[in-house]
C-alpha positions, 0 to 999 in steps of 0.5 A: 116532958112526960111529966108535963104531958101527964100534968096537962091531962090531969089538969083537964080531968080535974077541971071537968073537960074530959072527952067532951073538951075535944069531941062530942062523940068518940070514935073507935078504929082498928088498923094494922101496919100490913095486910099481907105478911109472910110466915114468921113475921108479925103484924101490929094491930093498933086500936085507937080511941078518938076524942076521949082519954078517960075511957077503959081499955078496949076489949080485944076479940078472940084471935083465930090464926094469931098469937098475941106476942105482947101488948098492949103498948099504950100511947097518948098523942095529939092529932089535928084534923082540919084544924080540930084538935083532939087527944087520941089513945092508942093500944098496940099489940104484936100478933104472930100468925100461926099458919098460912091462909086468910084470916079476919081479925074480929071487931074490938069493943068499947063501952063508954057512957052507956054506949058500945063502940065497935071497930070494923073487921080487918082481913089479913093474908099470911103467905109463905116466906120467899127464898132469899135472892142473892141479887135483888135489885128492887124490893118485893112489895105490893106498892098499891097497898103502900101508897095511892092517890085520889082526885075528887070534887065535892059535887058533880053538878054545879052552876056556872061561877059556882064554887067547886072544891077539888081535893087531891089526896096522897095516901102513904102507909104510916111510917113509910119513908117517902121523899122527893114529892112532886105533884103536877096538878090537873089543867083547869083552863075552863075554871078560875082556880084559887088554892085553899090554904096550906096542905092538910096532914092527918091520918085515915084508915082504909081497908084496915090499914092506917095511912098518913094523908096529905091533902091539897084543896083548890077552889074552882069556879067554872066560867063556861057551861056544859060538860067539862072534864078535869084531866088526871093529876100526876104524882111522883115520889121515891120510897126509901127502902133499906135492904140487907147486903148480900156480902158480909163486910169484914169491917162491920157491915151495918156501920160501913154500909150505912156510911156509904149509903149502900143499903138504901134503895130509892124506889121511884113511884109514879101515879096518875088519878082518874079524870073527873067529869062535871055538868055545869049548868047555865044561870036561868034567864027567868027572874034575872035582875037588871043589876045582876053582875055574875055574882054566884054564892051567898053574900051580905051587904053593909053600907055607910056614908061619911060625912053626914053633914056637907055643903053643896058640892062637897064629897061624900064617901059611900062605903059598900062592903059585900061579904060572903062565900063565893068568888069574891075577886070577880064581884061586880059593883053594886048599883046606886039608885038616886031619886033624881038624875041630877041629885048627885055627881058620881066618881069612879069607884075604888075596890079592895078585896080581902080573903078571910078564909080558905079552909072550907072554901073561899070566903071574904069581903070586897069593899067598894068606896064610891065618892058622890057630890050632892048638887043642891041643898034639897037632898035629904039622903044618899042614894039607895044601894042594890046588889043582886046575886044567884044562890046556887043552893036554892037555885034562885036570884037574891036581891039585897037593898040598903035604904038611903042614909040620911044626910044634911046638905047646906048651901053657904049664904055668903062667900068671903073673898080672899084679899092679898095685901102687902103692908109697909111696902115702901118702908121695906124696900131697899133696906140692906144691912151690912153684917161684917167685913169679909175682906182679908189682907193680901198675902205678899210673902209667897216665897216663905212657904215651904214644901210640907212633904210628898203629895198624896198622889205620889205615895205608894199606898195610894197608888197601890190602892188605885191599882188594886181597886178595879181588880177587886171590884171585878172579882167581887162582881164576878162572885156576885153574878155567880151567886145570883146565877146559882140562886136561879139555877140551883134549887138546893143552894137557893133554899139553903141560903134563904132558909135562915133569913126566912126563918128569922122573918117568920120568927118576927111575925110569930113574936107579934102573936105573943103580944096579941095573945094568939096562942093557937096561931103562935104555936102553929106558926112556930112549929111550921117555921122549924119544920120549913127550916129543916126542909129548906136546909135538906132540900126536902118538901115540908110535907115529907117531914113529920114528927115521926121521921124528922128525928131519923132524917136529921140523924142521917145528916149527922146532926148531934142527938141533943139537938134532935131531941130538943127539936122533937120536944119543941115540936111536941110541946107546940102540938100539945100547947094548941089544945091546952088552954091552961098552959098558954100563958104569955111567959110560957110562949116567950119561953118556947119562943126563946127555945125555938130561937136557940134551936134555929141557931144550932141547926144553922151551924150543924146543917 
């Protein structure tokens, strides 16, 4: 696997991609695993280069108050931030404090293509080691530094019906084992709400500490004006902390305790965000068009009409497509403006809404199909189409019009009557032909028939079948009802039972992407299928499983090491294949697909 990654990176270097294949501007960041440590412990300092892998090693500053134990340990990994793929290089050092006090790690520097990049300084506090307490029920930790949550919006002021992006972010220190995630979103009773895609997972440095971030975004459309308040969001989870036992076990402490789970402590955490106040403005009455139907956003319009050549009274379908950014579902019907009031007969409109993007906001299109019938042959074009909307960026109403589409309407000169005749009526009447004789001889010697054996109704096997069938049917119905009840009440049981069918269904959808050569979507869907299968089997939130902890999670559940290694290699291969255009061939996608099928079969047997 390492040889494969080395080959991919070397190939990109030879083809001239370099750092610009992933980002135009690189970034240099520094982070530590803990901002407060005890004397005798160590801190990991990681300096990361984002966006390039052909740079020199960053220059480490003079460290006051610390001694470098070892380093750097160099790693190269793939990161996906808002669907943008990049390769990052990390340089990790182990630092040991020389004494108690507050220290600052100065900025590290890097020179690349004529520019100098620096990191932010990091403040670290070294405290005295606390004495060991024999009976400690809870871990002693600064939980606010370990994890926290945020609730933000992309704007504080907006117009009514304007799109507002609400973001919930869960920050937890990288490598911290977190389980049982439970997010309770805030009430949005004064808004129309639409979930924006799947959860986003990335990493971010805050105050010198590297955090893993899970972000959920929702599009809000206010339906009333005035000062609106979004109440706080609530979040619960458990931190898994391993503690050392206060007694020695004569049979082997670590093995025995790990088997019984006595050294793992579930530290419950509950957090609540701040509320958010928004100023929602009413739409201006000045210059409001007559055909305005509360459409707020930015839109375009396309109009077609078929057929272009018809007779008087024949139907013509006018298709109007409104596309853009905003609340597509609530768009009103565009207005058709014929030249004469009696030119057309109009029928009810059919509308179909399609959401095309939910990443940076709601984008999509709404198609209106309007059937019209021309009423005389003097019509030369379809009606003009008009659509008005309010653009919140410029604060003005906009009107889109589409000119009439030329058509040809004809009036048939003559009408051909329909005649129904029956030829040769007299000849066909009463003709009946006898095909064959169907009368057989009457059987007279009835006494010659003998009994051929016991009837089926008197046989023991048949009677036993008749007697046992109702009992078996009742038992089967009872089992089926209990199975259905358990699916409704036992979430863990339901997820485990439905895990394999859902995974196979997703594999079928993923297989279609091989034929269409959608490599990025293929590898993304394949990795998601494997992760969700493990999450459903273990009754864990998919967000709690990452490439770093999925192996440890499966190890604790007794999955064989060879299966864990193969799963991690497949997930890493999927991540790297998303950015490597040189390796995204159909044959390799089929190979990875077969490998994923084999892993799913193994996990189904072992979990």
